[in-house]
C-alpha positions as CSV (number, residue, x, y, z in Angstrom):
1,M,-47.7,-36.5,-19.5
2,T,-45.7,-33.8,-18.3
3,H,-44.0,-33.5,-14.9
4,A,-44.2,-30.7,-12.5
5,F,-40.5,-29.0,-12.8
6,L,-39.2,-30.4,-9.3
7,T,-41.1,-34.2,-9.6
8,P,-39.2,-36.0,-10.3
9,L,-36.2,-34.1,-9.2
10,P,-34.1,-33.0,-12.0
11,R,-30.7,-34.6,-12.0
12,I,-29.6,-33.4,-15.9
13,V,-30.1,-30.4,-17.4
14,A,-29.1,-29.3,-21.2
15,H,-27.5,-25.9,-21.2
16,R,-28.8,-24.3,-23.9
17,G,-29.9,-27.8,-25.3
18,D,-27.7,-30.4,-26.8
19,S,-25.1,-27.4,-27.6
20,K,-22.0,-29.5,-28.3
21,Y,-23.8,-31.0,-31.1
22,Y,-26.1,-28.4,-32.6
23,P,-26.4,-24.8,-32.4
24,E,-27.1,-23.6,-29.0
25,N,-30.8,-22.4,-28.1
26,T,-32.2,-23.5,-31.3
27,L,-35.0,-25.9,-31.8
28,P,-32.9,-28.5,-33.1
29,A,-30.6,-28.5,-29.9
30,F,-33.6,-28.8,-27.7
31,I,-35.0,-31.4,-29.6
32,S,-31.8,-33.5,-29.4
33,A,-31.5,-32.9,-25.8
34,A,-35.2,-34.4,-25.3
35,E,-34.3,-37.2,-27.3
36,L,-31.4,-37.9,-25.2
37,G,-33.4,-38.2,-22.3
38,V,-32.4,-35.1,-20.2
39,D,-34.6,-34.1,-17.4
40,V,-34.5,-30.3,-18.3
41,I,-33.6,-28.1,-20.8
42,E,-32.0,-24.8,-19.6
43,T,-32.5,-21.5,-22.3
44,D,-32.7,-18.0,-22.3
45,V,-35.2,-15.5,-23.6
46,H,-35.0,-11.8,-24.8
47,L,-38.2,-9.6,-25.6
48,T,-38.0,-8.3,-29.2
49,K,-38.7,-4.8,-30.3
50,D,-42.5,-5.8,-31.3
51,G,-43.1,-7.6,-27.9
52,K,-42.1,-11.1,-28.8
53,I,-40.6,-13.5,-26.4
54,V,-37.5,-15.0,-28.6
55,I,-35.1,-17.7,-27.3
56,W,-31.6,-16.4,-27.4
57,H,-28.6,-16.0,-25.0
58,D,-26.3,-13.1,-26.3
59,P,-27.7,-9.5,-26.0
60,T,-26.6,-9.2,-29.7
61,L,-26.7,-11.3,-32.8
62,D,-23.0,-11.2,-34.0
63,R,-21.8,-14.2,-32.3
64,N,-24.1,-17.0,-33.5
65,T,-26.0,-15.6,-36.7
66,N,-25.3,-13.6,-40.1
67,G,-26.8,-10.8,-38.5
68,T,-25.5,-7.9,-36.3
69,G,-26.5,-5.5,-33.6
70,T,-28.8,-6.2,-30.4
71,L,-31.5,-8.8,-30.6
72,E,-33.9,-6.6,-28.7
73,S,-33.5,-3.7,-31.6
74,H,-35.1,-6.1,-34.1
75,T,-38.8,-7.2,-34.9
76,L,-39.4,-10.9,-35.0
77,E,-40.0,-10.9,-38.6
78,E,-36.4,-9.3,-38.7
79,L,-34.8,-12.1,-36.7
80,K,-36.6,-14.9,-38.3
81,A,-34.8,-13.9,-41.5
82,L,-31.2,-14.7,-39.9
83,D,-29.2,-17.9,-40.0
84,A,-29.1,-18.9,-36.5
85,G,-26.7,-21.9,-37.4
86,Y,-24.4,-19.7,-39.6
87,T,-21.4,-19.5,-37.0
88,F,-21.7,-23.6,-35.5
89,T,-18.5,-25.4,-36.0
90,T,-17.1,-28.3,-34.3
91,D,-13.7,-27.9,-36.0
92,D,-12.5,-24.5,-35.5
93,G,-14.2,-23.2,-38.4
94,K,-13.2,-25.6,-41.3
95,S,-16.6,-26.3,-41.6
96,Y,-20.1,-25.0,-40.8
97,P,-22.5,-27.9,-40.9
98,F,-25.6,-26.0,-40.0
99,R,-25.0,-22.6,-42.0
100,G,-27.8,-22.5,-44.6
101,K,-29.8,-25.1,-43.3
102,G,-32.9,-23.0,-42.6
103,I,-32.5,-22.8,-38.6
104,Q,-34.0,-19.6,-37.5
105,L,-34.3,-18.2,-34.0
106,A,-37.2,-19.7,-32.1
107,T,-39.8,-18.0,-30.2
108,L,-40.5,-19.4,-26.7
109,D,-44.2,-20.2,-27.8
110,E,-42.8,-22.2,-30.6
111,V,-40.6,-24.2,-28.3
112,L,-43.1,-25.1,-25.7
113,K,-45.6,-26.2,-28.7
114,A,-42.9,-28.4,-30.3
115,L,-41.8,-30.1,-27.0
116,P,-45.1,-30.2,-24.7
117,E,-43.4,-32.9,-22.2
118,A,-40.4,-30.9,-21.5
119,R,-39.3,-29.2,-18.7
120,F,-37.5,-25.8,-19.1
121,N,-35.3,-23.8,-17.1
122,I,-36.0,-20.2,-18.8
123,D,-33.6,-17.2,-18.0
124,L,-35.2,-13.8,-18.7
125,K,-32.0,-12.0,-20.3
126,S,-33.7,-8.5,-20.9
127,K,-33.3,-5.9,-18.4
128,D,-36.4,-4.4,-18.9
129,T,-39.2,-5.9,-16.8
130,E,-41.8,-5.6,-19.6
131,I,-40.5,-9.0,-20.4
132,V,-42.4,-10.4,-17.7
133,E,-45.6,-9.9,-18.5
134,H,-45.2,-11.1,-22.1
135,Y,-43.1,-14.1,-20.5
136,I,-46.0,-15.1,-18.4
137,E,-48.9,-14.7,-21.0
138,V,-46.6,-17.2,-23.3
139,I,-46.4,-19.6,-20.2
140,R,-50.2,-19.4,-19.5
141,S,-51.6,-19.7,-23.0
142,N,-49.4,-23.0,-23.2
143,K,-50.6,-24.4,-19.8
144,A,-46.8,-24.7,-18.9
145,E,-46.7,-23.4,-15.5
146,D,-45.9,-26.8,-13.8
147,R,-42.8,-27.5,-16.2
148,V,-40.8,-24.6,-16.1
149,C,-38.6,-22.8,-13.7
150,T,-37.8,-18.8,-14.0
151,A,-34.5,-17.6,-13.6
152,S,-32.9,-14.4,-14.2
153,F,-29.9,-12.4,-13.2
154,H,-32.2,-9.1,-12.8
155,L,-33.8,-9.2,-9.3
156,E,-36.7,-7.1,-10.7
157,N,-37.5,-9.4,-13.1
158,L,-37.8,-12.3,-10.5
159,K,-39.6,-10.0,-7.9
160,R,-42.1,-9.2,-10.8
161,V,-42.6,-12.9,-11.8
162,R,-43.2,-13.7,-8.0
163,T,-45.8,-10.7,-7.5
164,L,-47.8,-11.3,-10.9
165,A,-47.6,-15.3,-10.8
166,P,-46.9,-16.6,-7.7
167,D,-47.7,-20.0,-8.8
168,L,-44.6,-20.1,-11.2
169,L,-41.4,-21.4,-9.5
170,T,-38.4,-19.3,-9.5
171,S,-34.7,-19.8,-8.5
172,I,-32.9,-17.2,-6.5
173,T,-30.5,-14.7,-8.3
174,T,-26.8,-13.4,-7.2
175,V,-28.0,-10.9,-4.8
176,E,-30.0,-13.5,-3.0
177,V,-27.3,-15.9,-3.1
178,V,-24.6,-14.1,-1.8
179,P,-25.8,-13.2,1.6
180,L,-26.9,-17.0,1.9
181,V,-23.2,-18.3,0.9
182,F,-21.7,-15.7,3.4
183,R,-24.1,-16.7,6.2
184,Q,-23.6,-20.2,5.5
185,K,-19.8,-20.0,5.9
186,L,-20.3,-17.9,9.0
187,H,-22.8,-20.8,10.6
188,I,-25.5,-18.1,11.0
189,L,-28.1,-19.7,8.6
190,P,-31.9,-19.3,9.6
191,S,-33.2,-22.8,10.6
192,A,-35.5,-22.8,7.7
193,F,-36.1,-20.7,4.5
194,K,-39.6,-18.7,4.1
195,R,-39.9,-20.1,0.4
196,K,-38.8,-22.8,-1.9
197,T,-35.1,-21.9,-2.6
198,I,-33.6,-22.8,-5.8
199,F,-30.0,-22.1,-6.2
200,Q,-28.4,-22.1,-9.6
201,I,-24.7,-21.3,-9.3
202,P,-21.1,-22.2,-10.2
203,T,-18.9,-24.1,-8.2
204,K,-17.0,-20.7,-7.1
205,Q,-17.4,-17.4,-7.9
206,C,-14.7,-14.6,-7.3
207,G,-12.3,-17.0,-6.1
208,I,-14.6,-18.2,-3.4
209,R,-15.6,-22.0,-3.5
210,I,-19.4,-22.0,-3.3
211,I,-20.0,-25.7,-3.6
212,T,-18.8,-27.5,-0.7
213,P,-20.1,-30.9,1.2
214,S,-21.0,-28.6,4.1
215,F,-22.9,-26.2,1.8
216,V,-24.9,-28.9,0.1
217,N,-25.7,-30.3,3.7
218,D,-26.7,-27.1,5.3
219,M,-29.0,-26.1,2.5
220,H,-30.5,-29.7,1.9
221,K,-31.6,-29.3,5.8
222,R,-33.2,-26.5,4.9
223,D,-35.3,-28.0,1.8
224,A,-33.2,-26.2,-0.8
225,I,-32.5,-27.6,-4.3
226,I,-28.9,-27.4,-5.5
227,M,-28.3,-26.8,-9.4
228,V,-24.7,-26.1,-10.5
229,W,-23.6,-24.8,-13.9
230,T,-21.9,-25.1,-16.4
231,I,-20.0,-28.6,-15.6
232,N,-18.4,-30.2,-19.0
233,Q,-15.6,-32.5,-17.4
234,K,-16.5,-35.9,-15.9
235,E,-14.5,-36.1,-13.0
236,D,-16.0,-32.6,-11.9
237,M,-19.4,-34.2,-12.6
238,K,-18.8,-37.3,-10.5
239,Y,-17.6,-35.1,-7.6
240,L,-20.5,-33.0,-7.5
241,Y,-22.9,-35.9,-7.7
242,S,-20.9,-37.5,-5.0
243,I,-21.3,-34.9,-2.6
244,G,-25.0,-34.6,-2.9
245,V,-25.7,-31.8,-5.8
246,D,-29.1,-32.0,-6.9
247,T,-28.7,-31.2,-10.5
248,I,-26.0,-30.5,-13.0
249,M,-26.2,-28.3,-16.1
250,T,-23.7,-28.9,-18.8
251,D,-22.8,-28.4,-22.5
252,D,-22.3,-31.9,-23.1
253,P,-25.5,-33.6,-21.8
254,R,-24.2,-37.0,-23.6
255,L,-21.4,-37.2,-21.2
256,L,-23.5,-36.2,-18.0
257,I,-25.9,-38.8,-18.9
258,E,-23.4,-41.5,-19.2
259,T,-21.7,-40.3,-15.9
260,A,-25.1,-40.3,-14.2
261,T,-26.1,-43.8,-15.2
262,E,-22.7,-45.2,-14.4
263,M,-23.2,-43.9,-10.7
264,G,-26.9,-45.0,-10.8
265,I,-28.1,-41.5,-10.5
266,K,-29.9,-42.2,-13.9
267,K,-31.9,-45.5,-14.7
């Protein structure tokens, strides 16, 4: 049985999967995160040269594969030939436990099919809005509308999703967040928001602390959801949960699960 993205309220999000122990944004990392019992898996997608939606964070291939150049200048076939576990190491390069193990870049379609009960937070990384139609097609073909939330740093991507697929849940992006942060600090927020508002934000940005008890309280009064990234220290996790933050994204889901369990947030 699948769950609507916000039901039950997600508390634990694995940033790029179980990325502390597996190559980030790969199917093994996602499977491990799901087996741990996280609420949501966070991931990123690009549009390949031949119009396929592929999971990857960076615009380039150099950091995490044996390939070079931009992802979007490659076809899916070319990307599948690369080793997505090539550079993963937990001991500063003394060993590469996943090198040569056959880990490939995965398509969004493959991941949704492999984990049909998992919820995903999906960041559209491509600047070209062409990604939106291809993305919606994959979501629709997998009947995954209720188990995904769409994010992007590119407002035009989100506007296009909201226009073409108004039933899909989207978070708000930076240029939408900033005015709300300043209005909150000046105590001039509207009494209610016109649409479901999902914040996906760091604790502070540009030297300004965003996440405070008053921010959480004010946004909750307006039925907003507050998701905070990327938190990897236990004391930070405990503090954020204690002031009422709804959801934490982390590179270390094991630690976050332990913390949430100790605090009675996760049963």
